[in-house]
C-alpha positions as CSV (number, residue, x, y, z in Angstrom):
1,M,-4.6,6.7,-9.8
2,A,-8.2,5.9,-10.5
3,T,-11.2,7.2,-12.5
4,T,-14.7,5.9,-12.4
5,D,-18.1,6.3,-14.1
6,L,-16.6,8.0,-17.2
7,H,-19.7,7.1,-19.2
8,M,-18.0,7.9,-22.5
9,H,-17.3,11.5,-21.4
10,I,-13.9,11.8,-23.2
11,L,-13.9,15.3,-24.5
12,P,-14.7,18.4,-22.4
13,Y,-18.0,18.9,-24.3
14,D,-21.6,18.6,-23.3
15,Y,-23.5,17.3,-26.3
16,L,-26.8,17.8,-24.5
17,S,-26.4,21.5,-24.0
18,D,-24.1,21.9,-27.1
19,N,-21.4,23.7,-25.1
20,R,-17.8,23.2,-24.0
21,V,-17.5,22.3,-20.3
22,D,-14.6,22.6,-17.9
23,Q,-15.7,20.4,-15.0
24,W,-15.4,17.0,-16.6
25,G,-14.1,15.0,-19.5
26,L,-11.3,12.4,-19.6
27,A,-9.3,14.9,-21.8
28,N,-9.2,17.1,-18.7
29,T,-8.5,14.3,-16.3
30,A,-5.6,13.3,-18.6
31,C,-3.7,16.4,-17.5
32,L,-4.2,15.4,-13.8
33,I,-2.9,11.9,-14.7
34,H,0.1,13.3,-16.6
35,A,1.0,15.6,-13.6
36,A,0.6,12.8,-11.1
37,R,2.9,10.6,-13.1
38,Q,5.6,13.2,-12.9
39,Q,5.5,13.3,-9.1
40,V,6.4,9.6,-8.3
41,P,8.4,6.9,-10.1
42,N,5.9,4.1,-9.2
43,S,2.3,4.4,-10.3
44,I,-0.5,2.6,-11.9
45,L,-3.7,3.9,-13.5
46,L,-7.1,2.1,-13.0
47,D,-10.7,2.6,-14.0
48,N,-13.6,1.4,-11.9
49,G,-16.3,0.8,-14.6
50,D,-19.2,2.3,-16.5
51,F,-16.8,3.7,-19.2
52,L,-18.3,2.4,-22.5
53,H,-21.7,4.1,-22.8
54,G,-23.3,7.4,-22.0
55,T,-22.8,10.2,-24.5
56,A,-23.9,11.0,-28.0
57,M,-20.5,10.2,-29.3
58,G,-20.7,6.7,-28.0
59,D,-24.2,6.3,-29.3
60,L,-23.2,7.5,-32.8
61,V,-20.4,5.0,-33.0
62,L,-22.8,2.2,-32.2
63,E,-25.4,3.5,-34.6
64,R,-23.0,3.8,-37.5
65,A,-21.6,0.4,-36.8
66,G,-25.2,-1.0,-37.3
67,L,-25.3,-2.4,-33.8
68,D,-29.1,-2.5,-33.6
69,D,-29.0,-5.3,-36.2
70,A,-25.5,-6.8,-35.7
71,P,-24.1,-8.7,-32.8
72,A,-20.6,-7.1,-32.7
73,I,-18.8,-3.9,-33.1
74,D,-15.8,-2.8,-35.1
75,V,-14.0,-2.1,-31.9
76,A,-11.1,-0.4,-33.6
77,T,-13.4,2.6,-33.9
78,H,-14.6,2.6,-30.2
79,P,-13.4,5.9,-28.9
80,M,-13.3,5.1,-25.2
81,I,-11.1,2.1,-25.7
82,A,-8.8,4.2,-28.0
83,A,-8.6,6.9,-25.3
84,M,-7.9,4.5,-22.5
85,N,-5.2,2.7,-24.5
86,H,-3.7,6.2,-25.3
87,L,-3.5,7.0,-21.6
88,D,-1.9,3.6,-20.7
89,Y,-4.4,2.3,-18.3
90,D,-3.1,-0.7,-16.3
91,A,-6.5,-2.3,-15.6
92,A,-10.2,-1.6,-15.6
93,N,-13.3,-3.0,-13.8
94,L,-16.7,-3.5,-15.4
95,G,-19.7,-1.5,-14.2
96,N,-23.3,-2.4,-14.7
97,H,-23.9,0.1,-17.5
98,D,-21.1,-1.4,-19.5
99,F,-23.6,-4.2,-20.3
100,D,-26.3,-1.8,-21.5
101,R,-25.8,-2.6,-25.2
102,G,-25.4,-6.3,-24.6
103,V,-22.6,-8.8,-23.9
104,D,-21.5,-9.1,-27.5
105,V,-21.0,-5.4,-27.9
106,L,-19.2,-5.3,-24.6
107,L,-16.8,-8.1,-25.5
108,G,-16.2,-6.7,-28.9
109,A,-15.2,-3.3,-27.6
110,I,-12.9,-4.5,-24.7
111,G,-11.3,-7.0,-27.0
112,Q,-9.2,-4.1,-28.3
113,A,-8.1,-3.0,-24.8
114,S,-4.4,-3.1,-24.2
115,F,-5.1,-3.6,-20.4
116,P,-7.0,-6.4,-18.5
117,V,-10.7,-5.8,-17.9
118,L,-12.0,-7.5,-14.7
119,S,-15.3,-8.7,-13.1
120,A,-15.2,-11.2,-10.3
121,N,-18.9,-11.4,-9.6
122,S,-20.4,-11.5,-13.1
123,V,-21.0,-15.2,-13.3
124,L,-21.7,-17.4,-16.3
125,R,-22.0,-20.6,-14.3
126,R,-22.3,-20.5,-10.5
127,A,-20.4,-23.0,-8.3
128,A,-20.4,-23.7,-4.6
129,C,-17.8,-21.0,-4.0
130,P,-17.1,-17.8,-5.9
131,T,-13.5,-18.8,-6.7
132,Q,-14.9,-21.9,-8.5
133,D,-17.5,-19.9,-10.6
134,T,-17.1,-19.5,-14.3
135,T,-16.9,-15.8,-14.8
136,L,-17.5,-13.6,-17.9
137,M,-14.2,-11.8,-17.4
138,P,-11.1,-12.6,-15.4
139,P,-12.0,-11.9,-11.7
140,F,-8.6,-10.3,-10.9
141,T,-5.2,-9.6,-12.3
142,I,-1.7,-9.5,-10.7
143,L,0.3,-6.6,-12.1
144,H,3.9,-7.5,-11.9
145,R,5.9,-4.3,-11.8
146,K,9.5,-3.2,-11.3
147,V,9.5,-0.5,-8.6
148,T,12.2,1.8,-7.5
149,D,12.6,2.4,-3.8
150,T,13.8,5.6,-2.0
151,G,17.3,4.4,-2.2
152,G,17.2,3.9,-5.9
153,A,17.1,0.1,-5.8
154,V,14.7,-1.8,-8.1
155,G,12.5,-4.6,-6.8
156,D,9.6,-6.7,-7.9
157,L,6.1,-5.9,-6.7
158,G,2.9,-7.9,-7.3
159,I,-0.2,-5.6,-7.4
160,G,-3.4,-7.5,-7.1
161,V,-6.5,-5.8,-8.6
162,L,-10.0,-7.3,-8.0
163,G,-13.0,-6.1,-10.0
164,L,-16.6,-6.1,-8.6
165,L,-19.9,-4.7,-9.8
166,P,-23.3,-4.1,-8.0
167,P,-25.3,-7.3,-7.9
168,G,-28.7,-7.5,-9.6
169,S,-27.9,-4.4,-11.7
170,L,-27.4,-5.8,-15.1
171,R,-29.9,-4.5,-17.6
172,Q,-32.3,-7.1,-18.9
173,G,-34.2,-6.9,-22.1
174,S,-33.3,-6.5,-25.8
175,G,-33.1,-10.3,-26.1
176,Q,-30.0,-10.3,-23.8
177,D,-30.4,-13.9,-22.8
178,N,-26.6,-14.3,-22.4
179,L,-26.3,-11.8,-19.6
180,P,-24.3,-13.2,-16.6
181,E,-25.9,-13.4,-13.2
182,T,-24.2,-11.6,-10.3
183,R,-22.9,-12.5,-6.9
184,D,-22.8,-10.5,-3.7
185,I,-19.8,-8.1,-3.5
186,V,-18.7,-8.9,0.0
187,E,-19.1,-12.7,-0.5
188,T,-17.0,-12.5,-3.6
189,A,-14.3,-10.4,-2.3
190,R,-14.0,-12.5,0.9
191,A,-13.3,-15.5,-1.3
192,Y,-10.9,-13.9,-3.8
193,V,-8.6,-11.8,-1.6
194,P,-6.8,-14.7,0.0
195,L,-6.5,-16.4,-3.4
196,M,-4.9,-13.3,-4.9
197,R,-2.4,-13.3,-2.0
198,Q,-1.6,-17.0,-2.8
199,N,-1.1,-16.1,-6.4
200,G,1.6,-13.5,-5.7
201,A,-0.2,-10.3,-4.8
202,D,1.9,-8.3,-2.4
203,I,-0.8,-5.7,-2.1
204,V,-4.5,-5.9,-3.0
205,I,-6.6,-3.2,-4.5
206,V,-10.3,-3.6,-4.9
207,L,-12.1,-1.9,-7.7
208,A,-15.7,-1.9,-6.4
209,H,-18.3,-0.3,-8.7
210,S,-20.4,0.4,-5.6
211,G,-21.3,3.3,-3.4
212,L,-21.0,3.8,0.4
213,G,-24.5,2.6,1.4
214,G,-25.3,1.2,4.8
215,S,-22.9,-0.1,7.4
216,T,-24.6,-3.4,7.9
217,H,-24.0,-6.0,5.2
218,V,-27.2,-7.2,3.5
219,P,-26.9,-10.0,0.9
220,N,-26.7,-8.6,-2.7
221,M,-26.6,-5.0,-1.4
222,E,-26.0,-2.5,-4.3
223,N,-23.8,-0.1,-2.3
224,A,-21.5,-2.1,-0.1
225,L,-18.2,-0.2,0.4
226,V,-18.5,0.0,4.1
227,P,-19.0,-3.7,4.9
228,L,-16.4,-4.5,2.1
229,S,-13.9,-2.3,4.0
230,R,-14.1,-4.7,7.0
231,L,-12.6,-7.6,5.2
232,D,-9.1,-8.7,5.9
233,G,-6.4,-8.4,3.3
234,I,-7.5,-5.4,1.4
235,D,-5.0,-2.5,1.1
236,A,-7.1,0.0,-0.8
237,I,-10.5,0.4,-2.3
238,V,-11.8,2.4,-5.3
239,G,-15.5,3.0,-5.2
240,G,-18.0,4.4,-7.7
241,H,-21.5,3.8,-9.2
242,T,-23.3,6.5,-7.2
243,H,-21.3,9.4,-8.8
244,Q,-20.3,10.7,-5.4
245,V,-16.9,11.8,-4.2
246,F,-15.0,10.4,-1.2
247,P,-13.3,11.7,0.8
248,A,-15.8,14.5,1.3
249,G,-17.9,15.8,4.1
250,D,-18.8,13.9,7.3
251,H,-17.2,10.4,7.4
252,A,-18.4,9.4,10.9
253,A,-21.4,7.5,9.5
254,H,-19.2,5.2,7.5
255,G,-17.6,3.1,10.3
256,P,-16.0,3.7,13.7
257,N,-12.5,4.0,12.2
258,S,-13.5,6.2,9.3
259,T,-11.4,9.2,8.9
260,E,-10.4,11.4,5.9
261,G,-10.0,9.0,3.0
262,R,-10.5,5.8,5.0
263,L,-13.4,3.4,5.6
264,N,-12.8,1.3,8.7
265,G,-9.1,2.1,8.3
266,I,-8.8,1.1,4.6
267,P,-7.7,3.9,2.2
268,T,-10.7,4.5,0.0
269,V,-11.4,6.9,-2.8
270,M,-14.5,7.6,-5.0
271,P,-13.4,9.9,-7.9
272,G,-16.8,11.4,-8.9
273,F,-18.0,10.8,-12.4
274,W,-17.4,11.7,-16.1
275,G,-13.7,12.4,-15.3
276,S,-14.5,15.1,-12.8
277,H,-11.8,13.9,-10.4
278,L,-8.7,11.8,-10.3
279,G,-8.5,9.6,-7.2
280,I,-5.1,8.9,-5.8
281,V,-4.2,6.4,-3.1
282,D,-0.6,6.8,-2.1
283,L,0.7,3.7,-0.4
284,D,4.1,3.7,1.3
285,L,5.6,0.3,1.3
286,T,8.4,-1.4,3.3
287,H,10.1,-4.7,2.6
288,Q,10.2,-6.9,5.7
289,D,10.5,-10.6,6.3
290,G,10.7,-11.2,2.6
291,R,7.5,-9.4,1.6
292,W,6.1,-6.0,0.9
293,Q,3.9,-4.4,3.5
294,V,1.9,-1.1,3.6
295,S,3.4,1.1,6.3
296,S,1.3,4.2,5.7
297,A,-1.2,5.6,3.2
298,K,-2.9,8.8,2.2
299,V,-5.7,9.5,-0.1
300,D,-6.0,12.5,-2.5
301,L,-9.0,13.6,-4.6
302,R,-7.9,16.0,-7.4
303,A,-10.7,17.9,-9.2
304,V,-10.6,19.0,-12.8
305,T,-10.0,22.8,-12.6
306,G,-11.1,23.9,-16.1
307,A,-7.7,25.1,-17.3
308,D,-7.0,24.6,-21.0
309,R,-5.4,21.3,-21.7
310,T,-4.2,21.6,-25.3
311,P,-0.5,20.5,-25.6
312,A,1.8,23.4,-26.3
313,N,3.5,21.8,-29.2
314,S,0.3,20.4,-30.9
315,V,0.3,21.2,-34.6
316,V,-3.1,19.5,-35.2
317,K,-5.9,22.0,-34.9
318,T,-8.1,21.3,-31.9
319,P,-11.8,21.4,-32.8
320,S,-13.2,24.9,-32.5
321,T,-15.9,23.8,-30.1
322,L,-13.2,22.7,-27.7
323,R,-10.9,25.7,-27.9
324,K,-10.6,27.9,-24.9
325,P,-8.2,30.8,-25.6
326,H,-6.1,32.8,-23.2
327,T,-5.3,30.0,-20.8
328,P,-2.0,28.5,-20.0
329,P,-1.0,25.3,-21.9
330,T,-0.1,22.1,-20.3
331,P,3.3,20.4,-20.7
332,A,4.1,19.3,-24.3
333,S,4.0,15.6,-23.3
334,A,0.4,15.8,-21.9
335,P,-2.0,13.4,-23.8
336,D,-4.0,15.2,-26.5
337,L,-7.4,13.4,-26.7
338,P,-9.2,16.3,-28.5
339,T,-6.9,15.9,-31.5
340,L,-7.2,12.1,-31.3
341,L,-11.0,12.4,-31.7
342,D,-11.4,15.5,-33.8
343,G,-13.3,14.1,-36.7
344,L,-15.7,12.0,-34.6
345,H,-16.5,15.0,-32.4
346,E,-17.5,17.1,-35.4
347,K,-19.7,14.2,-36.8
348,T,-21.4,13.9,-33.4
349,L,-22.2,17.6,-33.3
350,S,-23.8,17.5,-36.8
351,H,-25.8,14.4,-36.0
352,M,-27.2,15.8,-32.7
353,R,-28.5,19.0,-34.4
354,T,-30.9,17.0,-36.5
355,R,-34.5,18.4,-36.1
356,V,-37.3,16.1,-35.0
357,G,-40.1,18.4,-34.0
358,H,-41.1,21.8,-32.4
359,S,-41.9,22.9,-28.8
360,L,-44.2,25.8,-28.1
361,E,-42.6,26.4,-24.7
362,D,-39.3,26.1,-22.8
363,L,-38.8,22.7,-21.3
364,D,-36.5,22.6,-18.3
365,T,-35.9,20.9,-14.9
366,Y,-34.8,24.0,-12.9
367,L,-37.7,23.5,-10.4
368,A,-38.1,19.8,-10.7
369,L,-37.2,19.2,-7.0
370,V,-40.2,21.3,-5.9
371,G,-42.7,19.7,-8.2
372,A,-42.6,21.9,-11.3
373,D,-41.0,20.0,-14.2
374,N,-42.5,20.2,-17.7
375,A,-39.4,18.6,-19.2
376,T,-39.8,15.3,-17.4
377,R,-43.6,15.6,-18.0
378,L,-43.0,15.4,-21.7
379,V,-41.1,12.1,-21.2
380,Q,-43.9,10.7,-19.0
381,V,-46.6,11.7,-21.6
382,A,-44.6,9.9,-24.3
383,M,-44.2,6.8,-22.1
384,A,-47.9,6.8,-21.2
385,D,-48.9,7.2,-24.9
386,Y,-46.7,4.2,-25.9
387,A,-48.2,2.2,-23.0
388,H,-51.7,2.9,-24.3
389,Q,-50.7,1.8,-27.7
390,I,-49.3,-1.5,-26.4
391,Q,-52.3,-2.1,-24.2
392,Q,-54.7,-1.7,-27.2
393,D,-52.8,-4.4,-29.0
394,M,-53.0,-6.8,-26.0
395,A,-56.0,-8.9,-25.3
396,G,-57.3,-8.8,-21.8
397,E,-58.1,-6.3,-19.0
398,V,-57.7,-2.6,-19.8
399,L,-55.9,-1.0,-16.8
400,P,-55.4,2.7,-16.1
401,V,-52.0,3.8,-17.5
402,L,-49.4,5.6,-15.5
403,A,-45.8,6.7,-16.3
404,S,-42.9,7.3,-14.0
405,S,-39.7,9.1,-14.7
406,A,-37.3,11.4,-12.9
407,P,-35.3,14.6,-13.6
408,F,-32.0,13.1,-14.4
409,K,-30.3,16.5,-14.8
410,S,-31.1,18.4,-11.6
411,G,-28.0,20.2,-10.6
412,G,-26.4,18.6,-7.5
413,L,-22.9,17.2,-8.0
414,G,-23.3,17.9,-11.8
415,G,-23.0,21.7,-11.1
416,A,-25.2,24.8,-11.6
417,N,-25.5,24.2,-15.3
418,Y,-26.5,20.6,-15.1
419,Y,-30.2,20.9,-15.9
420,S,-32.3,19.9,-18.9
421,D,-33.0,23.1,-20.9
422,V,-34.8,22.8,-24.2
423,P,-35.8,26.3,-25.4
424,A,-39.0,26.8,-27.2
425,G,-38.6,26.1,-30.9
426,D,-37.0,23.2,-32.8
427,I,-36.6,19.9,-30.9
428,T,-33.5,18.2,-32.1
429,L,-31.9,14.8,-31.4
430,R,-29.8,16.8,-28.9
431,S,-33.0,17.9,-27.2
432,V,-34.3,14.3,-27.0
433,S,-31.1,13.1,-25.4
434,D,-31.1,16.1,-23.0
435,L,-34.6,15.2,-21.8
436,Y,-33.7,11.5,-21.3
437,I,-30.0,10.9,-20.9
438,F,-29.9,7.2,-20.3
439,P,-30.3,4.3,-22.7
440,N,-32.9,2.6,-20.4
441,E,-35.7,0.5,-21.9
442,L,-39.4,1.0,-21.3
443,I,-41.0,-1.7,-19.0
444,L,-44.7,-2.1,-18.3
445,V,-45.5,-3.2,-14.7
446,R,-48.9,-4.4,-13.5
447,A,-48.7,-2.3,-10.3
448,T,-50.9,-2.3,-7.3
449,G,-51.8,0.8,-5.2
450,A,-49.6,-0.5,-2.4
451,Y,-46.6,-0.9,-4.8
452,L,-47.1,2.6,-6.0
453,K,-47.2,4.0,-2.5
454,D,-43.8,2.3,-1.7
455,W,-42.5,3.6,-5.0
456,L,-43.4,7.2,-4.2
457,E,-42.2,6.9,-0.6
458,R,-38.8,5.8,-1.8
459,S,-38.8,8.8,-4.2
460,V,-39.5,11.4,-1.6
461,S,-37.1,10.0,0.9
462,I,-34.4,12.3,-0.7
463,Y,-35.9,15.2,1.3
464,N,-35.1,16.4,4.8
465,Q,-37.8,16.5,7.4
466,V,-39.3,20.0,8.1
467,L,-41.3,20.6,11.2
468,P,-43.9,23.4,11.8
469,G,-42.2,26.7,12.3
470,D,-38.9,25.6,10.9
471,R,-37.4,28.2,8.6
472,R,-35.1,27.8,5.7
473,V,-34.5,24.1,6.1
474,A,-32.3,22.6,3.4
475,L,-34.7,20.7,1.1
476,K,-32.1,17.9,0.7
477,E,-28.5,17.2,1.3
478,D,-26.2,18.2,-1.5
479,A,-24.8,14.7,-1.9
480,T,-28.3,13.2,-2.3
481,P,-29.1,12.8,-6.0
482,G,-32.1,14.6,-7.4
483,Y,-32.4,11.9,-10.1
484,L,-34.1,9.7,-7.5
485,L,-37.2,11.8,-7.5
486,E,-39.5,9.7,-9.6
487,A,-42.9,11.3,-10.2
488,V,-45.9,9.3,-11.5
489,F,-47.9,10.9,-14.3
490,G,-51.6,9.9,-14.0
491,L,-51.7,10.3,-10.3
492,T,-51.9,13.3,-8.0
493,Y,-50.6,13.5,-4.5
494,Q,-49.0,15.7,-1.8
495,V,-45.7,15.3,0.0
496,D,-45.8,16.0,3.7
497,L,-42.3,16.9,4.7
498,S,-43.3,17.1,8.4
499,Q,-43.3,13.3,8.5
500,P,-40.2,11.2,8.7
501,A,-39.2,9.3,5.6
502,R,-40.0,5.6,5.2
503,F,-36.7,5.1,3.5
504,T,-33.2,6.5,3.9
505,P,-31.8,8.6,1.1
506,A,-29.7,5.6,0.1
507,G,-32.9,3.5,-0.2
508,A,-32.8,1.3,2.9
509,A,-35.9,1.0,5.1
510,S,-35.7,3.6,7.8
511,G,-37.8,1.5,10.3
512,L,-40.3,4.3,10.6
513,A,-43.9,3.3,9.7
514,A,-45.0,6.9,8.9
515,G,-45.2,8.0,5.3
516,R,-45.0,11.3,3.4
517,I,-47.4,10.6,0.5
518,I,-50.9,11.8,1.2
519,D,-54.0,12.3,-0.8
520,L,-52.9,9.8,-3.5
521,C,-55.6,9.9,-6.2
522,H,-56.3,8.7,-9.7
523,N,-58.9,10.7,-11.6
524,A,-59.8,12.4,-8.3
525,Q,-60.5,9.1,-6.6
526,A,-58.4,7.8,-3.7
527,V,-56.0,5.0,-4.7
528,H,-56.4,1.8,-2.6
529,D,-53.8,-0.8,-1.9
530,D,-55.4,-3.4,-4.1
531,D,-56.1,-1.1,-7.1
532,E,-54.4,-2.2,-10.3
533,F,-52.6,0.0,-12.8
534,L,-50.3,-0.3,-15.8
535,L,-47.1,1.5,-14.9
536,A,-44.7,2.5,-17.6
537,T,-41.2,2.9,-16.2
538,S,-37.6,2.0,-17.0
539,D,-36.0,-1.4,-16.8
540,F,-33.5,0.0,-14.4
541,R,-36.1,1.1,-11.9
542,A,-38.3,-2.0,-12.3
543,R,-35.4,-4.2,-11.2
544,G,-34.8,-2.0,-8.1
545,G,-32.2,0.5,-9.4
546,G,-31.7,3.3,-7.0
547,G,-33.4,1.4,-4.1
548,F,-36.9,1.3,-5.7
549,P,-39.2,-1.6,-5.1
550,V,-38.4,-4.5,-7.4
551,A,-41.2,-5.5,-9.7
552,P,-41.8,-9.3,-9.5
553,A,-41.2,-11.0,-12.8
554,D,-44.8,-12.2,-13.1
555,R,-46.0,-8.5,-12.8
556,I,-43.9,-7.4,-15.8
557,M,-45.9,-7.3,-19.0
558,P,-44.3,-8.9,-22.2
559,T,-43.5,-6.0,-24.6
560,P,-41.1,-5.5,-27.5
561,P,-37.8,-4.0,-26.3
562,I,-37.5,-0.3,-26.9
563,A,-35.4,2.5,-25.5
564,I,-37.3,5.3,-23.7
565,R,-35.3,7.8,-25.7
566,D,-36.7,6.2,-28.9
567,V,-40.2,6.3,-27.5
568,L,-39.8,10.0,-26.8
569,K,-38.3,10.7,-30.3
570,A,-41.2,8.8,-32.0
571,F,-43.8,10.7,-29.9
572,V,-42.3,14.1,-30.9
573,E,-42.0,13.2,-34.6
574,R,-45.6,11.9,-34.7
575,N,-47.1,15.0,-33.0
576,E,-44.7,17.5,-34.6
577,V,-45.8,20.4,-32.4
578,I,-45.4,19.8,-28.6
579,E,-47.3,21.6,-25.9
580,V,-47.0,20.3,-22.3
581,S,-49.4,21.2,-19.4
582,P,-47.6,22.9,-16.5
583,A,-50.2,21.6,-14.0
584,P,-48.5,19.8,-11.1
585,I,-48.5,16.1,-10.6
586,W,-47.7,16.7,-6.9
587,R,-47.2,19.5,-4.4
588,F,-45.7,19.8,-1.0
589,A,-48.3,19.7,1.8
590,N,-48.7,22.8,4.0
591,V,-46.4,22.8,7.0
592,P,-47.5,25.8,9.2
593,G,-44.9,28.5,9.5
594,A,-42.2,26.5,7.7
595,S,-40.0,27.2,4.6
596,I,-37.4,25.3,2.7
597,M,-34.2,26.3,0.9
598,F,-33.0,24.7,-2.3
599,K,-30.3,25.3,-4.9
600,S,-30.9,25.7,-8.6
601,S,-29.6,27.5,-11.6
602,P,-30.1,31.3,-11.6
603,R,-32.4,30.7,-14.6
604,A,-34.9,29.2,-12.2
605,A,-35.9,32.7,-11.3
606,T,-37.4,33.1,-14.8
607,A,-38.7,29.5,-15.1
608,V,-40.8,30.0,-12.0
609,Q,-43.2,32.3,-13.9
610,K,-44.6,29.1,-15.6
611,Y,-45.8,27.8,-12.3
612,P,-47.9,30.4,-10.5
613,W,-48.8,28.1,-7.5
614,L,-45.2,28.2,-6.3
615,S,-44.2,30.7,-3.6
616,I,-40.5,31.2,-4.2
617,D,-38.0,34.0,-3.5
618,C,-34.4,34.1,-4.7
619,V,-32.2,34.6,-1.6
620,T,-28.7,34.3,-3.1
621,A,-28.3,35.2,-6.8
622,R,-25.2,33.1,-7.3
623,D,-22.9,31.4,-4.9
624,A,-19.3,30.4,-5.4
625,K,-20.3,27.3,-7.4
626,G,-22.7,29.2,-9.6
627,F,-26.0,28.1,-7.9
628,A,-28.7,30.4,-6.9
629,H,-30.4,29.8,-3.5
630,Y,-34.2,29.9,-3.3
631,E,-36.6,30.0,-0.3
632,M,-40.0,28.4,-0.7
633,E,-42.9,28.7,1.7
634,L,-44.6,25.5,2.8
């Protein structure tokens, strides 16, 4: 059994919208875990990384522990470790975001874990071969288990678990000079799998915090599951990082032997994000010639259903914000995480409702994918304002300031309610976190016009091509994340969907020279390749996160470390009353006779009134997943 990308989503509650949710939360996944354990006598539970940080509850724990000024955490209070211990995890892998608050915080937190935490390619001292590296964490573990066969006999089984994270993805900044470097995923696994066999692993499971990506191996590729699956000696793979689910949809592109739940014949599962799914790889083993062998395998992906998960015999009151009456209870022995975290949950709610300012209008991302996004605009304005302040304090050339950010909550796999939505009125700490959900830091890049064009081409590669006369073409594929749509405040441009994309949706070069960005201007003047700008963006994007062009180290301006969320909060507090222009940064270019279809919340039908230049009609008011479908003329 496996989870991935939990990002501190323990309880079924969205602190950004201040509502209970049914689609995610480890408390919900716990019921799937409990049910699965009842089905078979031999099972293990694994996590594939990015579990420590990502919600207001986790942020509050760090803040109250004084982590901004102290090098360590009182890990006895860390809620995710407590929850994972409570659920009896057998092992966990580190993801890139587990390093977001620094190595000391990471080590302090996992020091209280009752299970091994792994990372084979986070390297403190590199050697000639991965197996000779000095790694931050143990690279693998061998779980020695007593297993019961179909005849009732008990035998010994060595289960090897290897942990890998995406290379080059560790967050720099904040004085984190003790961050490990990273090795290539495939290179590392190729070296360690035989060593694990030599050390008693009867079967080998790879926890790879990495997505599907391309089929051809490229050194240090971020999403490397397909080439990883070609290595000998691997019995099962758990993927993650991209928040996608697998098996799902068309698998033909992922290798000649890819079938339902397999990559190149290897059983593989990607269990979504935030506890939305429990991934299960069921391996049938036979004992031959003195060793265990996998005779057959099947993969199951179990989604959280939204049923109430309060234990029937619980005598401790579940927080009122998490109660859902009139639904059947789970078995009495099911884990009760809401009760475990009752007090911390209530403190988090109180903290998030603290007022910091006032907005004169609704701020939302319902129409972000078609160029109308005043919520992200506020973030960009705050980033640009901060960049102007920094530049004033720096001696030297004054450059035009730009700011880039994306609509991180834009529906997609997150569901029909997964949009930023801050109503007109008080802006709270909840609102600030809703508008910028990640703990990324602000980076200033001395960017050329050529760099910015590549940046924007990567951004708009999420869209499908639309030719003249095409009607109701899907704007993008459902599995392609909307959070890749970076828009650059300070520029204006058009996006020509009739042209092929220069990059694939996964960020690889498409091999096509044409581009979609046209009429790129600054202050109504065309941007040339050698023009220079000061671009405010996130540390994640500047180092190539999401397939964006990496900013060379000598092009990054030295600035004090600061979280973008803190930049936004300070901007709102300083200005007190916020009003954001709805004028577009970019628009789709005209494609004669063509229209596109896109999904959004039903609330987008009201939000469109703020953007009179959009020609949009609602075609389907609400589908089975809660989305409304809209047609837009190009």
